[in-house]
C-alpha angles and dihedrals in degrees: 000000000000120000125205121205108196137175146112124304116284092017093118098251094137092058090049092048089055092050091047092049091049089050094053097034092245142121135260114243118198117232097176113102094208095049086053091064125089120239096030095084099128102034095049095041099243103183113253125219094276092048092050087061096206091302116128112254122197128193103024120133092347100123126075123246088250090070118115105196123212123186099244099045092041089049091056090048091053093046089058089058093045090054091051092063130076095212106015121191109197117203125190142139097200115098095190092051091045087057086054092049090052090046091240099134129101121231110269115229121239116265117209113256091231091057092049090051091049091055089046091056089049089055092050092049101039105025131238098277091059091050089046089059090051090052092047088058093056102030117016092176094057093041090050090057094053132071113243089241096049092111099170096053094039090054093047091051093048092047090052091049093050093045095050108021088232136109109267091226090065088068097048100072129055125215093273118048097159120118103281119254112269097024123118112206133194122183111206103216120176118188116275098256095039087051090055091049091048090054092051092048092048094051092049089051090050091052091049088049090057108268095151090049090049090057092046089053092052092049092048088051091057099255098129093113092048093052090046092052095043098042097198111193113276098001096103090054092053091047092058130076125267145092116306098237091051093050091048090052091051091050090051092053095047090048094049090052091048092050091050090055090048093051090048090051095054092044095051101033099041102033095156096052118112114247132206130199109213090197097052107030135051120249088251088071091057091050090049093052089053092051093245120152 
């Protein structure tokens, strides 16, 4: 029976997944598209050897930087790895990609390339926040799920709207968005202030581990276009100019905002899922909510 450990970034879900996998004699399977890409180990928080704790981990750093993940294709890729495990423990913080893994997304219609290019030019001329306001006018649900500076996803949503005349969010969810039969789910949910503190501590640890150097190495290796297309959280800030402390503060703010949106998604979209606060409850409570002995 597969298990899904879900929650916002820096909540501690990866450590819980390791503990659960060890408990059931299984393997951890990555469900985060950015952690699946090679070269982004530090900034995306791919677990290192020590953090893996001797438990098999699948789907980390396996895809090239040239990859352009989409939820349906990535979902199929993850399902292959889930099926290869006797006791898989999925871990992800992305609600949209979780829908892809659970095969709960409708097929997206094709958008003419000329329309996509037109929206891209609008983005270059007006900036992402302006396009985000346009998106909010036609699809408040999709706009609310995206950061105002998430240019690539905002442009894709607007192009989809212009090409179909419908709200992009209507294409994202299939007819059944309940937890699939047979899955056991746990949402790791620290308190709001502790979540913010966890994000700040995680970013500081990533900087100490060499995140700025990781970004500089990718830039020197000619991967600027890949990073601009992928837009992994925090990388654009480290590619820019500025004093290190100021960049770190910006990354912390961006990540805290992202973690808040993640927590809201899980709370609203999976209201029946059991939750566990790692700062207030023992690990045994997490096991109990998953029905583990």
